[in-house]
Each structure stands twice: as C-alpha cells, then as structure tokens.
C-alpha positions, 0 to 999 in steps of 0.5 A: 500500499502507498500513502502520501504523508503531510507534515507541517507541525512547525517550520518545515513543510515536508511531503513524502510518498511511502510504500508499506512494501518498498519504503520511501518512494520520494520526499521533499522538505523545505525549512523556513529561513524567514525566522532567523532574524527573530531567533525563533519561530513566528507562528503567523509567518510559519503558516504563511510560508506553509501556504506558500510552499505546500502546493509547489512542493506537492508538484515537485514530488509528483514530478520527481517520482513520476507518481500517479497520485490517483494510485495512492491508498490513503493520505496521512498527516500530522494532526497534533501537536504543533503550532495550530496555525501550521497544523491548519495548513497541512491538515486542510491540504491533507483533507482536501486531497483525501476528498478529491481522491476519495481516499481515506484519512489517517492522522498521525501524532507528531511524537509518534512519527518521531518514535518511529523514525528509527524504524525507517532504517530497520525496525527494533524490538519492543519494548523500548524507551523513547527519548524524544528530544526536539525544539518543542518536546523533551519526553520519555516514553516507554513503547510497549508496541505500536499505539501502546505508549507509557509516558514516563516523564518530561520537561516541565518548562523549556524543551531542550531544542528551545533551550538551545535556541534561547541560549544561542540568542542570549549569546548573540548567535544565529537561529537555529542555535542547536548546530551552532552551539554544538560546533562551538562546544567542540572547540571549548572546555567545560569551564563554567559551573552550571546547574543540572536541574532535577538530576538528583530527583528519583522522578523522570521529569526534567527542567531547563529554564534555570539552566538557561538562566545561569547562562544568561547570568554569565553572559550579562558579565560581558566577560566570557568565552563563547566556546567554553560557555557552549561546551559547559551548557551542552555538558549540563544538558547531556548530563541531565538526559543521560541521567534520566535515561539511566533512571528510566532503565532502572524503573522499567527493566527495558534496555532498548533505547531510542533517542529521536527528534532534532536534538538527537543529531547532536554530536555530544548526545550521540558520543555520550550515549554510545559510551553509555551503551558500551558501559551498561550494555544498552542497545541505543538507536539514533535515526539518521540525521535526515530523519532526526528533524521534522519530516514526512517520511516518519509520518508516513511510516506511522500512518501505514501502521495505523492504516493496517490496524484499520484506524482512519478518521472522519473528514471534519477532524480538526488539528489540535495543538497539544494532544498527549500521545498516550491519549491520541485517537481516543475520541475517533479511532 
C-alpha cells in the first residue's frame, strides 16, 4: 500500500510518498529561513510559508517520482501537536486531497512519527524506551508496541531544543542555535559551573529554564568565552538526559533505547550515549540526521502502521495543538 504523508507542525513543510512494501518512494522538505532574524519561529510567518510552499512542493514530489497520485491508498498527516496555525495548513491540504481522491484519511501524532523515525532504517525490538528531544518536546516514553505508549516523564518548562535556541540568542548567535552551539562546544571546555536541574530527583521529569538563566547571568558579565560557555551548557544538558535515561532503565528494566527528534543529531549526545551503551550494555538507536528533524517520511511510516490496524478518521477532524500521545485517537479511532 502507498500513502502520501504531510507534515507541517512547525517550520518545515514536508511531503513524502511511502510504500509499505518498498519504503520511501520520494520525499521533499523545505525549512523556512524567514525566522532566523527573530531567533525563533514566528507562528504567523510559519503558516504563511506553509501556504506558499505546500503546493509547489507537492508538484515537485509528483514530478520527481513520476507518481500518479490517484494510485495512493490513503493520505496520512500530522494532526497534533504543533503550532496550530501551521497544523491547519497541512490538515486542510490533506483533507482536501483525501476528499478529491476519495481516499481514507489517517491522522498521525507528531511524537509517534519521531518515535518511528528509527524504523525507517530497521525495526527494533519491543519494548523500548524512547527519548524524544526536539525544539518543542523533551519526553520519555515506554513503547510497548505500536500504539501502546506509557509516559514516563518530560520537561516541566523549556524543551531541550528550545533551550539551545534561547541560549544561542543570549550569546548573539544565529537561529537555529543547536548546530551552532554544538560546533562551538567542540572547540571549548566545560569551564563554567552550571546547574543540572532535577538531576538528583528520583522521578523522570526534567527542567531546563534554570540552566538557561544561569547562562544568561554569565553572558551579562560581558566577560566570557563563547566556546567554553557552549561546551559547559551542552555538558549540563547531556548530563541531565543521560541520568534520566539511566533512571528510566532502572525503573522499567528495559534496555533498548531510541533517541529521536532534532536534538538527537547533537554530536555530544550521540557520543555520550554510545559510551553509555558500551558501559551498561544498553542497545541505543539513533535515526539518521535526515530523519532526526521534522520530516514526512516518519509520518508516513506511522500512518501505514495505523492504516494496517484499520485506524482512519472522518473528514471533519480538526487539528489540536497539544494532545498527549498516550491519549491520541481515543475520540475517533
């Protein structure tokens, strides 16, 4: 079976054609550059860019693949969570296409897409712990099977990727801040003592706003090394994530770990979790960097799994900005 997948939850406009038998047929993605001068995503601008780009990208996808769009079996798309104005564009496009082609509609949860980005290369064994780290999310889930998710803990304030962007802005760096701080950190040393919020707590919740404040206090002195501060900040972030994952393994007994989302491309995070797997005999999985950030291929994979289970939704379904993964689909499946 073949699906067309649509992803517009934030500032990437992405479409993909995916086959349950052969995998990715083709995909297109456009990251919006318009937000760089603001140091973060502006929701109204994001929605306008999605509106401007989604049809040209759709035409490009069909041209590149030579696909007859009438041959698809269903349309899958991100319903939640995300910026509501951005979601509306993708949802409206998916619903219009499904209506015109008289094809079923399969909504996907954005975090579910990230979890299954690992499976685009090779399925891993259940159960596994999924650490989702991105610009909008920092969550730990126990994944028992497809559609069976137990929330273990998450950030109480800023997401990890959001913290990277805010710290980059404090330091006068460009947006997005994650890759820039990662590169600077490789040239520095952990010279500044920064807090590790909630690292000593037994629970699995996390907090990063205090860490950001500590960085701001150093920046305000006007006398600091950007490389050393970037390294110190990154070390503190990875320390927290590492500790919480170790605690999750202790609580669940599950030693398979998938680290997904845009921040999973971070070099220090990958290095430390590789060491963690060697030290504790964990099986740690990362998606390719291409599939770490928001993309439609991961939405397509999750959509196929939902469609196989007979899960579709009515055409009058509307996007939601923040439906918890463990509750997703209860009202219409």
